[in-house]
BATOR-566382 format. One record per residue: z, x, y of N, C-alpha, C, CB in turn. Coordinates in pm, whole numbers, padded with zeros to 5 digits, always signed. Atoms other than C-alpha are relative to their C-alpha. Glycine has a CB too. Layout:
ZXYZXYZXYZXY/...
END
This chain:
-00062-00065-00116-00939-02214-01089-00036-00077+00126-00046+00149+00011/+00026+00074-00123-00900-02407-00763-00027+00096+00115+00119-00092+00034/+00037-00086-00113-01083-02232-00482-00041-00084+00120-00115+00094-00040/+00038+00094-00106-01120-02537-00255+00124-00055+00068-00086-00115-00057/-00110+00061-00075-00892-02664+00021-00058-00098+00102+00086+00108+00070/+00036+00095-00104-00915-02968+00248-00047-00133-00056-00107+00058+00087/+00044+00135+00038-01000-03338+00240-00130-00036+00070+00107-00103+00034/+00123+00026-00077-01256-03387+00519-00060+00130+00051+00029-00096+00118/+00043-00135-00035-01277-03036+00665+00036+00086-00120+00068+00053+00136/-00025-00059+00131-01313-02863+00331-00065+00138-00012-00052-00093-00111/+00058-00132+00023-01363-02498+00236+00009+00036-00148+00072+00107+00086/-00002-00059+00134-01449-02324-00092-00033+00147+00015-00100-00072-00098/+00026-00144-00011-01418-01946-00110-00050+00053-00134+00128+00075+00044/+00052-00060+00122-01591-01719-00359-00001+00152+00014-00142-00053-00032/+00013-00145+00001-01615-01353-00460+00127+00072-00040-00042+00047+00134/-00110-00084+00044-01394-01068-00576+00009+00126+00086-00017+00038-00148/-00026-00119-00081-01246-00757-00420-00107+00107-00016+00135+00057-00037/+00096-00107+00025-01495-00520-00585-00135-00054-00046+00055+00096-00103/+00132+00056+00024-01787-00757-00632-00094+00031+00114+00009-00151-00021/+00095-00029-00107-02100-00744-00416+00034-00064+00134-00136-00043-00042/-00030+00070-00125-01965-00992-00160+00110-00103-00023-00127-00069+00056/-00088+00116-00001-01708-01255-00071-00058-00098+00100+00148+00040+00036/+00055+00096-00095-01777-01574+00120+00069-00133-00007-00146-00018-00024/-00060+00133-00009-01699-01933+00201-00107-00103+00032+00112-00003+00106/+00082+00116-00035-01872-02270+00213+00091-00100+00070-00069-00064-00126/-00077+00097-00080-01741-02506+00483-00074-00132-00003+00020+00050+00148/+00061+00132+00008-01811-02874+00424+00080-00096+00088-00005-00051-00149/-00067+00100-00082-01733-03150+00672+00014+00038+00146+00133-00027-00055/-00006-00036-00141-01761-02958+00998-00097-00089+00078-00034+00152+00022/+00088+00090-00076-01900-03202+01258-00122+00071+00057+00077-00065+00112/+00122-00054-00061-02250-03151+01392+00021+00021+00150-00120-00093-00025/+00001-00020-00144-02304-03014+01742+00104+00098+00051+00018-00128+00067/-00102-00097-00043-02016-02763+01748-00069+00132+00034+00108+00021-00110/+00056-00130-00038-02111-02446+01938+00054+00107-00093+00034+00033+00148/-00037-00097+00103-02109-02172+01674+00006+00138+00064-00100-00002-00120/-00021-00124-00074-01963-01872+01855+00014+00117-00097+00125-00011+00091/-00003-00110+00098-02055-01576+01633+00088+00116+00046-00141+00050-00025/-00084-00108-00052-01878-01327+01860+00148-00029-00028-00023+00019+00152/-00139+00037+00025-01551-01517+01828+00034+00012-00148+00028-00143+00049/-00024-00008+00144-01581-01544+01450+00012+00145-00044-00112-00070-00078/-00007-00141+00035-01650-01172+01421+00129+00064+00052-00121+00075+00053/-00125-00051-00057-01355-01099+01650+00118-00033-00091+00023-00058+00140/-00108+00039+00090-01126-01292+01416-00002+00083-00128-00010-00149-00033/+00012-00084+00119-01257-01100+01116+00043+00144+00030-00144-00001-00052/-00039-00136-00039-01206-00772+01303+00152+00014+00006-00061+00036+00135/-00146-00003-00005-00839-00862+01350+00061+00016-00139+00052-00126+00067/-00052-00005+00136-00795-00888+00973-00049+00120-00079-00036-00125-00073/+00066-00099+00084-01022-00610+00849+00088+00122-00025-00131+00043+00063/-00079-00119+00033-00879-00297+00680-00034+00118+00090-00023+00038-00145/+00027-00124-00071-00855+00049+00832+00027-00003+00148-00139+00038-00021/-00025+00013-00144-00715-00058+01170+00091+00109+00054+00061-00135+00029/-00092-00105-00043-00443+00209+01185+00054+00069-00123+00117-00058+00087/-00052-00072+00115-00251+00450+00965+00103-00080-00079+00062+00130+00045/-00095+00082+00075-00009+00173+00865-00070-00115-00073+00106-00057+00094/+00075+00096+00080-00287-00032+00701-00084+00075-00103-00090-00090+00090/+00085-00061+00100-00508+00032+00400-00118+00071+00067-00050-00105-00099/+00110-00078-00058-00777+00292+00467-00136-00037-00059+00025+00147-00021/+00131+00051+00042-01049+00096+00289-00081-00033+00124+00015-00126-00093/+00084+00018-00118-01340+00089+00532-00103-00110-00024-00070+00133+00037/+00092+00112+00010-01508-00249+00553-00028-00052+00141+00058-00113-00091/+00036+00054-00132-01700-00366+00860+00031-00149+00009-00148+00025+00030/-00023+00144+00007-01647-00727+00748-00092-00078+00094+00146-00031+00033/+00099+00074-00079-01962-00836+00928-00053-00116-00084-00117+00094+00046/+00038+00119+00076-02054-01188+00827-00146-00039+00025+00092-00117+00035/+00135+00054-00011-02392-01351+00767+00007-00151-00018-00096+00065-00106/+00009+00145+00013-02474-01719+00810-00118-00034-00089-00014-00069+00140/+00107+00036+00093-02671-01858+00519-00051-00141+00020+00048+00016-00142/+00043+00139-00017-02682-02226+00611+00092-00073+00096-00003-00073-00135/-00084+00092-00076-02551-02506+00829+00002+00020+00150+00135+00010-00048/+00003-00027-00144-02623-02356+01172-00145+00017+00045+00085+00127+00036/+00136-00011-00054-02938-02394+01381+00006+00003+00151-00089-00117-00049/+00003-00018-00145-03002-02275+01735+00140-00001+00060-00085-00109+00065/-00135-00021-00053-02634-02187+01778+00094-00116-00015-00009+00034+00140/-00088+00117+00017-02491-02524+01673+00006-00043-00146-00049-00117+00088/-00015+00052+00136-02352-02671+01353-00085-00125-00017+00148-00030-00031/+00091+00111+00029-02571-02929+01183+00065-00115-00075-00116+00051-00078/-00067+00104+00079-02309-03134+01000-00023+00017-00148-00048-00137+00043/+00028-00033+00139-02432-02981+00674+00089+00117-00043-00151+00033-00020/-00086-00111+00043-02248-02724+00458-00037+00132+00067-00008+00016-00151/+00016-00131-00064-02198-02394+00640+00039+00106-00103+00087+00013+00132/-00028-00107+00095-02223-02092+00409+00003+00133+00073-00106+00003-00113/-00018-00130-00062-02090-01756+00530+00025+00102-00110+00116-00002+00102/-00016-00104+00099-02105-01431+00336+00037+00132+00067-00127+00016-00084/-00044-00131-00049-01936-01091+00386-00023+00100-00113+00153-00003+00044/+00031-00099+00103-02076-00795+00193+00114+00100-00016-00130+00073+00034/-00093-00110+00028-01837-00551+00025-00078+00131-00001+00074-00022-00137/+00076-00125-00013-01943-00196+00110+00079+00125-00035-00051+00012+00139/-00081-00121+00019-01649+00038+00040+00093-00015-00121+00082+00030+00126/-00081+00011+00121-01530-00035-00314+00014+00137-00067-00063-00102-00098/-00023-00119+00082-01376+00243-00520+00060-00045-00133+00094+00103+00073/-00048+00059+00125-01353+00079-00860+00064+00102-00091-00113-00068-00071/-00057-00105+00085-01273+00412-01025+00150+00017+00023-00071+00133+00025/-00143-00011-00029-00931+00399-00855+00084-00090-00090+00026-00034+00145/-00074+00099+00078-00839+00116-01092-00024+00012-00151-00036-00138+00045/+00029-00017+00142-00972+00244-01426+00125+00020-00084-00092+00116-00020/-00121-00031+00077-00625+00359-01530+00084-00124-00031+00084+00100+00074/-00079+00121+00027-00487+00001-01518-00081-00106-00071+00055-00057+00130/+00085+00098+00068-00766-00165-01716+00076-00074-00110-00123+00069-00060/-00078+00062+00106-00514-00233-01994+00149+00001+00032-00024+00071-00132/-00140-00002-00039-00190-00208-01796+00031-00116+00095+00036+00134+00066/-00045+00105-00091+00008-00476-01616+00084+00061+00111+00080-00109-00077/-00075-00055-00113+00118-00366-01270+00116-00092+00036-00092+00019+00122/-00117+00083-00035+00471-00486-01178-00025-00085+00124+00123+00088+00021/+00007+00097-00110+00476-00797-00955-00142-00031+00047+00080+00050+00117/+00139+00039-00028+00094-00825-00956-00036-00122-00085-00097+00117-00029/+00048+00115+00077-00113-01110-01100-00068+00041-00130-00096-00081+00084/+00070-00049+00119-00243-00891-01385+00039-00077-00126+00029+00149-00020/-00048+00064+00122-00027-01040-01661-00030-00150+00000+00151+00024-00017/+00019+00145-00003-00050-01401-01547-00147-00038-00008+00061-00059+00126/+00144+00027+00011-00429-01392-01499-00048+00024-00144-00081+00089+00099/+00039-00032+00138-00470-01227-01842+00045-00110-00095+00060+00136-00043/-00055+00105+00087-00248-01491-02001-00075-00132+00017+00147-00020+00030/+00065+00128-00026-00417-01786-01834-00148-00002-00039+00013-00035+00147/+00145+00002+00018-00784-01682-01857-00050+00084-00118-00065+00049+00125/+00042-00081+00113-00788-01435-02143-00071+00127+00039-00088-00079-00088/+00061-00123-00053-00942-01166-01924+00030+00006+00149-00155+00004-00028/-00022-00013-00144-00917-01030-01572-00088+00111+00055+00149+00027+00031/+00070-00106-00071-01107-00824-01318+00107+00092+00057-00096-00056+00114/-00107-00090-00041-00874-00526-01282-00035+00082+00124+00035+00092-00114/+00042-00081-00115-01076-00368-00998+00058-00060+00130-00156+00007+00008/-00060+00048-00124-00851-00418-00699+00061-00138-00010-00100-00001+00107/-00057+00133+00017-00714-00738-00848-00102-00110-00011+00091-00031+00112/+00105+00101+00014-01049-00916-00853+00020-00117+00093-00005-00050-00141/-00014+00123-00078-01008-01274-00739+00139-00014+00062-00028-00120-00087/-00137+00011-00052-00633-01234-00685+00026+00093+00117+00100+00028-00110/-00016-00095-00110-00689-00964-00422+00004-00071+00135-00112+00102-00002/-00004+00052-00137-00606-01029-00057-00134+00016+00071+00109+00070+00081/+00136-00010-00055-00969-00932+00008-00061-00138+00019-00090+00085-00093/+00052+00137-00007-01045-01301-00052+00034-00067+00132+00055-00082-00115/-00043+00068-00122-00859-01393+00267-00095+00022+00118+00138+00047+00039/+00099-00017-00107-01142-01255+00483-00086-00125+00011-00088+00124-00026/+00080+00123-00001-01340-01563+00381+00077-00113+00067-00039-00041-00144/-00082+00103-00065-01051-01784+00492+00003+00019+00151+00142+00001-00056/-00004-00029-00144-01036-01610+00829-00132-00044+00066+00026+00151+00026/+00130+00042-00054-01409-01672+00882-00004-00152+00015-00115+00048-00090/-00002+00146-00007-01365-02041+00800+00100-00049+00103+00033-00059-00136/-00102+00038-00098-01048-02060+01007-00047+00018+00143+00124+00081-00022/+00056-00020-00134-01238-01924+01307-00085-00119+00041-00083+00131+00006/+00080+00121-00029-01479-02218+01282+00094-00117+00030-00094-00034-00120/-00098+00105-00025-01180-02452+01260+00064+00016+00137+00108+00000-00109/-00055-00025-00134-01034-02287+01571-00095-00047+00109+00030+00149+00017/+00099+00044-00098-01357-02355+01759+00003-00152+00015-00142+00046-00041/-00009+00146-00003-01329-02722+01664+00127-00046+00072-00004-00057-00142/-00128+00038-00060-00963-02743+01766+00006+00034+00148+00114+00069-00073/+00001-00040-00142-01026-02561+02095-00060-00108+00087-00077+00130+00019/+00057+00112-00076-01234-02860+02203+00107-00103+00036-00113-00068-00080/-00111+00092-00026-00908-03057+02188+00112+00068+00078+00055-00057-00131/-00100-00074-00076-00720-02789+02383+00109+00063-00083+00062-00089+00099/-00104-00051+00091-00524-02675+02076-00015+00150-00017-00009-00071-00137/-00003-00145+00016-00424-02309+02055+00099+00038-00108+00034+00069+00132/-00085-00047+00109-00273-02122+01761+00026+00148+00022-00066-00026-00140/-00037-00140-00023-00083-01795+01808+00109+00041-00099+00048+00022+00145/-00100-00056+00092+00094-01603+01532+00036+00141+00042-00052-00001-00146/-00044-00136-00033+00288-01280+01559+00104+00046-00101+00058+00005+00144/-00098-00057+00092+00510-01048+01358+00138-00005+00066-00037+00147-00039/-00136+00011-00054+00878-01128+01410+00101+00083-00079+00044-00145-00001/-00094-00077+00081+01032-00918+01133-00075+00094-00093+00092-00093-00080/+00046-00096+00100+00962-00607+00926+00125+00054-00068-00087+00117+00063/-00123-00038+00068+01223-00538+00659+00120-00064+00067+00015+00152-00002/-00119+00052-00067+01559-00574+00834-00012+00003+00153+00122+00078-00043/+00023-00002-00145+01412-00520+01182-00049-00136+00045-00102+00111+00039/+00033+00136-00043+01408-00860+01353-00020-00005+00151+00110-00097-00042/+00018+00033-00140+01275-00978+01686+00085-00124+00027-00153-00025+00035/-00098+00107-00016+01566-01193+01801-00038-00102+00106+00133+00060+00033/+00034+00092-00109+01404-01354+02107-00080-00119-00051-00080+00074+00109/+00082+00115+00036+01269-01710+02068-00139+00013+00064+00067-00132+00044/+00137-00017-00047+00896-01749+02122-00018-00042+00146-00095-00080-00087/+00012+00045-00140+00950-01927+02455+00028+00111+00100+00095-00116+00025/-00034-00111-00089+01084-01601+02601-00097+00117-00013+00141+00048-00027/+00094-00108+00027+00788-01393+02482-00136-00028+00061-00013+00023-00149/+00141+00010-00034+00439-01326+02612-00078+00027-00128-00040+00100+00116/+00059-00015+00132+00262-01389+02283-00134+00073+00004-00019-00135-00062/+00127-00071-00012-00062-01241+02415+00018+00150-00025-00062-00023+00139/-00026-00143+00020+00105-00897+02391-00006+00041-00147+00136+00036+00057/+00004-00032+00143+00096-00923+02011-00125+00076-00039+00009-00128-00082/+00126-00065+00034-00264-00806+02010-00015+00138+00064-00116-00087+00043/+00009-00128-00068-00184-00493+02210+00067+00114-00076+00060-00011+00135/-00057-00108+00083-00016-00299+01928-00037-00023-00146+00155+00008+00017/+00046+00004+00139-00088-00221+01563+00083-00092-00089+00002+00138-00058/-00087+00084+00082+00207-00423+01431-00021-00148+00028+00146+00037+00023/+00019+00138-00049+00117-00740+01625+00134-00069+00025-00083-00081-00100/-00127+00054-00047+00469-00790+01758-00007-00008+00152+00122+00088-00048/+00017+00015-00145+00476-00927+02118+00105+00069+00085+00000-00144+00033/-00100-00075-00074+00781-00722+02216-00028+00149-00020+00146-00036-00045/+00045-00139+00018+00661-00362+02282+00105+00093-00061-00041+00055+00132/-00104-00089+00050+00995-00192+02214+00025-00025-00150+00131-00020+00079/-00020+00034+00140+01049-00378+01885-00123+00040-00082+00029-00151-00016/+00124-00035+00068+00685-00320+01792-00002+00148-00036-00121-00035+00086/-00002-00144+00026+00729+00057+01821+00098+00034-00113+00038+00078+00128/-00097-00022+00107+01039+00048+01602-00057-00044-00135+00130-00075+00029/+00060+00050+00124+00853-00158+01344-00110+00094-00050-00058-00140+00023/+00107-00093+00038+00556+00080+01349+00058+00123-00070-00082+00043+00124/-00061-00119+00058+00778+00379+01280+00062-00031-00136+00106+00056+00094/-00061+00043+00125+00961+00189+01006-00107-00010-00110+00072-00136+00019/+00109+00015+00098+00633+00100+00830-00058+00137-00036-00110-00092+00055/+00060-00133+00024+00499+00454+00871+00092+00085-00089-00026+00072+00134/-00095-00074+00084+00815+00606+00723-00003-00053-00144+00143-00010+00058/+00010+00061+00132+00790+00362+00433-00125+00047-00072+00001-00154+00011/+00127-00047+00057+00427+00462+00377+00013+00143-00051-00112-00009+00105/-00015-00140+00038+00517+00831+00366+00084+00017-00126+00063+00079+00114/-00082-00005+00120+00772+00758+00093-00072-00058-00121+00130-00074+00023/+00073+00062+00109+00505+00591-00117+00052-00137-00038+00003+00088-00120/-00061+00131+00027+00686+00259-00086-00066-00107+00089+00154+00004+00024/+00052+00109-00083+00620-00079+00079+00117-00082+00052-00099-00089-00081/-00104+00081-00062+00814-00327+00291-00059-00136+00037+00059+00070+00125/+00044+00135-00034+00795-00701+00360+00022-00033+00146+00073-00101-00086/-00017+00042-00139+00816-00903+00679-00022-00148+00018-00093+00077+00089/+00013+00141-00034+00785-01236+00856-00101-00016+00114+00137-00060+00039/+00095+00036-00105+00505-01390+01063+00038-00138+00054-00146+00000-00054/-00025+00128-00067+00591-01665+01314-00131-00055+00055+00105+00015+00114/+00122+00061-00055+00329-01912+01435+00037-00117+00091-00093-00048-00114/-00021+00106-00099+00320-02143+01739-00132-00070+00026+00061+00058+00132/+00121+00079-00023+00067-02424+01779+00028-00096+00116-00043-00079-00129/-00023+00081-00119+00038-02592+02118-00110-00106+00018+00007+00089+00124/+00091+00108-00043-00123-02915+02245-00049-00089-00114-00119+00059+00069/+00033+00096+00105-00137-03099+01912+00056-00136+00042+00057+00045-00141/-00051+00131-00043-00112-03469+02007+00089-00063-00106-00115-00094+00033/-00082+00073+00096+00139-03702+01846-00089-00084-00090+00104-00090+00074/+00070+00091+00091+00019-03885+01538-00080+00064-00111-00089-00083+00077/+00076-00066+00107-00139-03622+01312+00090+00023-00121-00060+00134+00050/-00075-00015+00124-00026-03612+00949-00021-00122-00087+00151+00022+00028/+00032+00107+00092-00072-03825+00639+00111-00018-00104-00133+00028-00070/-00104+00026+00099+00254-03933+00476-00054-00094-00109+00127-00061+00068/-00129-00060+00032+00381-03965+00214-00018+00143-00052+00075-00087-00104/+00013-00128+00068+00245-03671+00015-00080+00104+00078-00062-00021-00133/+00077-00094-00081+00015-03514+00275+00061+00016+00138-00146-00046+00011/-00068-00022-00128+00276-03470+00546-00051+00129+00063+00154+00006-00020/+00054-00115-00071+00169-03224+00812+00073+00129-00039+00009-00022+00150/-00073-00122+00036+00447-02977+00732-00020+00036-00147+00149-00017+00030/+00026-00029+00141+00380-03012+00359-00134+00071-00017+00002-00131-00083/+00131-00065+00008+00015-02919+00411+00005+00141+00059-00105-00084+00073/-00016-00134-00056+00110-02627+00634+00071+00092-00100+00078-00005+00131/-00072-00079+00100+00356-02510+00370-00090+00039-00116+00119-00077-00051/+00092-00029+00111+00096-02535+00095-00101+00107+00042-00074-00128-00044/+00101-00096-00049-00158-02346+00306+00060+00140+00011-00055-00045+00137/-00062-00132-00015+00084-02064+00387+00036+00060-00135+00125-00011+00088/-00039-00050+00132+00211-02035+00029-00120+00037-00086+00084-00104-00071/+00121-00039+00073-00149-01999-00088-00046+00141+00038-00112-00099+00025/+00038-00135-00045-00174-01667+00100+00068+00103-00090+00040+00023+00150/-00055-00107+00083-00123-01352-00107+00130+00053+00058-00101+00113-00016/-00127-00065-00033+00232-01210-00102+00099-00090+00075-00025+00122+00082/-00093+00088-00070+00389-01514+00070+00109-00048-00096-00075-00121+00062/-00113+00041+00081+00736-01594-00063+00082-00113+00061+00089+00118-00023/-00080+00105-00061+00871-01847+00184-00064-00059+00123+00135+00053+00034/+00052+00072-00116+00788-02105+00451+00112-00089+00055-00127-00085-00036/-00092+00093-00063+01009-02286+00701-00056-00040+00136+00141+00061+00014/+00047+00044-00131+00933-02494+01009+00117-00057+00079-00112-00106-00015/-00109+00046-00084+01145-02595+01304+00125+00081-00023+00027-00147-00025/-00127-00069+00023+01510-02512+01241+00005+00066-00137+00116-00096+00015/+00007-00061+00132+01425-02430+00879+00134-00001-00072-00050+00141+00011/-00124-00008+00077+01710-02316+00656+00123+00005+00089-00003+00121-00091/-00114-00005-00092+01931-02257+00960+00049-00140+00034-00037+00074+00127/-00038+00137-00029+01930-02633+01015+00102-00056-00097-00120-00087+00000/-00096+00046+00100+02137-02675+00700+00144+00027+00043-00028+00066-00133/-00134-00036-00045+02433-02524+00885+00048-00087+00116+00002+00146+00042/-00032+00078-00120+02429-02778+01171+00045-00142-00033-00120-00004+00093/-00029+00142+00005+02578-03120+01226-00121-00078+00053+00129-00034+00082/+00108+00083-00051+02338-03406+01291+00004-00012+00151+00007-00138-00062/-00014+00009-00145+02478-03429+01643-00053+00123+00071+00146-00021+00036/+00056-00123-00056+02366-03070+01698-00150+00011-00022+00070+00121-00060/+00138-00022+00044+02031-03098+01524-00098-00104+00054-00005+00000-00150/+00092+00106-00042+01888-03429+01649-00069+00033+00132+00075-00133+00012/+00079-00020-00122+01610-03400+01908-00005-00132+00077-00145+00051-00033/-00007+00125-00077+01687-03664+02170-00128-00021+00081+00121+00002+00094/+00122+00035-00071+01392-03844+02328+00027-00030+00148-00067-00120-00066/-00001+00042-00139+01317-03894+02697-00145-00021+00043+00073+00105+00092/+00134+00021-00053+01018-03999+02907-00019+00090+00121-00022-00149+00037/+00020-00093-00111+00873-03733+03138-00066-00071+00119-00086+00119-00044/+00051+00060-00124+00733-03791+03489-00142-00054-00017+00003+00101+00112/+00135+00052+00026+00387-03853+03341+00002-00117-00096-00088+00110-00056/-00011+00115+00089+00519-04130+03119-00015+00035-00147-00102-00101+00037/+00017-00043+00138+00489-03924+02802+00136+00015-00067-00079+00131-00007/-00123-00014+00076+00760-03944+02535+00014+00144-00047+00002-00099-00120/-00026-00140+00036+00913-03598+02485+00135+00009-00071-00003+00091+00126/-00133-00024+00055+01215-03445+02310+00066+00112+00080-00007+00037-00152/-00074-00098-00080+01488-03249+02489+00008+00135-00071+00141-00052+00029/+00002-00121+00082+01502-02996+02206-00113-00014-00101+00138+00024-00073/+00110+00008+00097+01256-02913+01930+00039+00067-00131-00127+00067+00057/-00040-00051+00131+01450-02832+01616-00085-00059-00111+00146-00030-00025/+00092+00059+00098+01203-03059+01436-00128+00082-00016-00036-00142+00042/+00120-00083+00010+00934-02798+01499-00128-00077+00025-00006+00063-00135/+00120+00075-00036+00693-03054+01642-00046-00100-00102-00109+00094+00026/+00040+00090+00109+00686-03265+01325+00119-00085-00040-00055+00079-00121/-00105+00091+00045+00890-03572+01236-00061-00104-00094+00071-00070+00121/+00054+00093+00098+00837-03785+00927-00135+00045-00055-00014-00136+00061/+00128-00052+00049+00546-03559+00838-00114-00019+00097-00036-00065-00129/+00101+00030-00102+00362-03654+01160+00033+00079+00127-00006-00153+00030/-00022-00074-00124+00317-03447+01476+00057-00092+00107-00131+00065+00050/-00062+00082-00104+00528-03566+01769-00042+00042+00141+00151+00006-00012/+00050-00042-00131+00343-03388+02052+00064+00125+00054+00018-00109+00096/-00064-00124-00043+00582-03095+02088-00068+00119-00070+00153-00003-00030/+00053-00119+00067+00497-02736+01993+00034-00004-00149+00056+00130+00065/-00026-00017+00142+00459-02690+01620+00027+00147-00024-00121-00052-00088/-00026-00140+00029+00623-02372+01503+00060+00015-00139+00094+00060+00106/-00047-00026+00135+00692-02222+01164+00004+00149-00026-00089-00071-00104/-00013-00140+00038+00775-01894+00990-00045+00016-00144+00146+00050+00018/+00049-00028+00134+00613-01738+00683+00048+00137-00043-00155-00009-00006/-00057-00126+00050+00785-01468+00476-00094+00064-00102+00140-00024-00063/+00086-00077+00090+00583-01197+00299+00084+00103-00074-00115+00068+00079/-00071-00100+00080+00715-00981+00016-00059+00138+00026-00008-00035-00151/+00061-00133-00006+00664-00604+00002-00125+00004-00087+00101+00108-00045/+00122-00015+00078+00316-00513-00121+00036+00054-00138-00101+00094+00072/-00040-00034+00137+00334-00483-00501-00044+00141-00040-00057-00100-00097/+00047-00134+00036+00129-00163-00527+00072+00104+00085-00153+00012+00017/-00067-00109-00070+00339+00140-00437-00042+00132-00065+00157-00016-00004/+00042-00131+00050+00264+00512-00475+00114+00070-00073-00050+00087+00116/-00108-00053+00083+00548+00561-00722-00020-00048-00143+00138-00044+00054/+00010+00039+00141+00562+00554-01101+00098-00114-00029+00028+00120-00092/-00083+00114+00038+00695+00228-01248-00017-00031-00148-00037-00123+00085/+00007+00038+00141+00775+00107-01598-00069-00135-00015+00141-00005-00062/+00066+00126+00027+00561-00168-01747-00043-00002-00147-00123-00021+00094/+00059+00006+00134+00371-00271-02062-00151-00017+00014+00061-00116-00084/+00145+00020-00001+00003-00280-02157-00036-00131-00068-00071+00117-00067/+00045+00127+00058-00208-00565-02299+00041-00016-00146-00151-00012+00012/-00048+00005+00139-00075-00477-02646+00152-00012-00007-00047+00124-00075/-00145+00012-00005+00286-00508-02531+00073+00131-00014+00045-00090-00104/-00061-00132+00015+00348-00135-02554+00047+00054+00137-00099+00098-00066/-00050-00053-00127+00556+00043-02287-00093+00106+00058+00141+00059-00018/+00084-00096-00071+00360+00239-02027+00063+00033+00133-00145-00055+00019/-00038-00033-00137+00414+00412-01696-00120-00026+00090+00049+00147+00012/+00108+00034-00093+00204+00265-01416+00011+00089+00123+00006-00150+00040/+00004-00087-00119+00102+00511-01144-00083-00066+00108-00060+00139-00035/+00070+00062-00112+00004+00375-00803-00114+00086+00049+00095-00028+00113/+00116-00068-00056-00345+00469-00688-00074-00097+00089-00093+00055-00113/+00080+00086-00086-00604+00335-00448+00050-00004+00143-00002-00140-00056/-00031+00012-00142-00578+00225-00086+00065-00135+00026-00129+00018+00088/-00076+00123-00013-00314-00031+00005+00083+00001+00129+00091-00020-00122/-00085+00013-00118-00114-00162+00299+00145+00026-00039-00015-00141+00065/-00143-00015+00026+00247-00038+00308+00079-00123+00046+00054+00124+00070/-00059+00126-00047+00326-00364+00491-00113-00094+00038+00097+00023+00123/+00115+00089-00016+00099-00666+00490+00002-00078+00131-00005-00096-00116/-00010+00098-00109+00228-00856+00795-00090+00026+00121+00140-00006+00045/+00089-00015-00116+00022-00690+01074-00137-00062-00021-00016+00147+00033/+00131+00058+00028-00303-00795+00905+00010-00146-00044-00071+00080-00107/-00018+00140+00041-00153-01127+00789-00002-00096+00116+00129-00015-00076/-00006+00088-00118-00127-01261+01145-00125-00087+00013+00018+00085+00128/+00118+00086-00011-00492-01377+01168-00022-00090-00122-00123+00084+00021/+00012+00085+00119-00472-01512+00811+00088-00124+00016+00040+00078-00128/-00089+00113-00025-00173-01730+00900-00063-00096+00101+00137+00049+00051/+00065+00084-00101-00356-01855+01209-00117-00077-00061-00049+00085+00117/+00117+00063+00060-00669-01927+01005+00039-00117-00090-00080+00102-00080/-00043+00108+00089-00486-02131+00743+00059-00117+00078+00102+00052-00101/-00053+00107-00085-00301-02325+01012-00115-00079+00064+00092+00058+00110/+00115+00066-00062-00634-02398+01181-00072-00090-00099-00097+00104+00055/+00067+00081+00102-00785-02525+00856+00077-00128-00027-00017+00080-00130/-00083+00118+00020-00492-02761+00804-00020-00098+00116+00148+00039-00013/+00008+00087-00118-00512-02895+01160-00139-00058+00020+00041+00077+00124/+00136+00054-00010-00891-02931+01159-00018-00118-00096-00105+00110-00030/+00006+00108+00098-00860-03141+00845+00079-00121+00048+00052+00048-00136/-00083+00109-00050-00578-03349+00996-00065-00070+00120+00138+00051+00037/+00070+00056-00116-00780-03397+01315-00106-00099-00046-00064+00113+00083/+00106+00089+00049-01073-03546+01123+00059-00119-00073-00097+00076-00092/-00062+00110+00073-00847-03754+00900+00063-00100+00097+00106+00052-00097/-00058+00089-00100-00670-03893+01207-00109-00083+00069+00079+00080+00104/+00112+00074-00061-01006-03987+01360-00044-00114-00091-00118+00095+00028/+00037+00104+00096-01095-04179+01045+00104-00112+00001-00014+00058-00142/-00106+00100-00003-00757-04354+01053-00010-00088+00123+00137+00068-00005/+00014+00078-00124-00814-04460+01415-00117-00095-00008-00017+00093+00119/+00118+00087+00017-01159-04598+01331+00035-00117-00090-00120+00080-00058/-00039+00107+00092-01015-04792+01038+00096-00097+00067+00065+00058-00126/-00095+00085-00070-00735-04923+01260-00072-00094+00094+00100+00085+00077/+00078+00085-00092-00983-05048+01520-00080-00103-00075-00093+00086+00086/+00079+00093+00079-01197-05205+01251+00087-00114-00051-00068+00074-00117/-00092+00102+00050-00895-05390+01111+00035-00099+00109+00127+00065-00055/-00031+00088-00114-00814-05527+01458-00116-00094+00028+00034+00083+00126/+00119+00082-00025-01171-05652+01502-00012-00110-00104-00126+00087-00001/+00008+00099+00107-01166-05826+01164+00104-00109+00019+00018+00067-00136/
END
């Protein structure tokens, strides 16, 4: 099972939903970075359960502990180990599915691949694991902030309710002022009511999270196979419940002529090469071009619903699966910090890889 991501800024997560703890080891973080524990905890608080009635009511403080790699408030260049204790497991809620395969869950595929599975809350396949990613992503954000890079995600769609305004017309800071994390207050209220009504019916609904990354300089990305957008896509698709990823014009670009889609270049008053439009989403040829990077990530409806569903058990016999436990009726409000974290991990890795490339380039010139 691959639980590691990254080339130079590398993370490995561990733990299960109903185990004693989850955590992450970060390898490759440069020494001397100010380790802002308040900021890291704030990021975890944005993802933690029990934030409102439209999220799971599991109560986890998600307070992290530093086991290694930090001394006197600064990183040491050695592996950073962070751990988050699980404190509110209710494993008894899952006893009834010990031998049943829940529709659209990883139960059947994990059982087939490994010959066994931790049925308590999904074990390793649970979205509980993403708390470790958010903790690591917060460290990556601290590193990127030194370069002036900011990452802001927000909910743009819940079911068929869409926020039609482009991000340039929105105050993205408003996303953190409501439970849905949509930066348009009126749309946010409609989305909240939609999710709440879905919850009351014992059902679930999907949605879309948009993300905007500013101040990434031109030149980041490692073609051919580690293109910047390819790594972002891989990172987003590794998140639980993600079904789609698009950047820039995305699938809508397929409907345009080249004359409509091409981003024409110009030189601004500071002598910097810019593009008049940004349908490329800040990435061309797999390399950042200095414009805003923006992408969208689609999430399916949460698989666990409070309704009876037909399925089979481990013996292939038909069964009725009854939904129990505590689950989000819509994952996207809590997915916002996860999307940001994964984007930060990708960019932190690309930042370090670009630095190595520049050093190698200078060395080649000297030789």
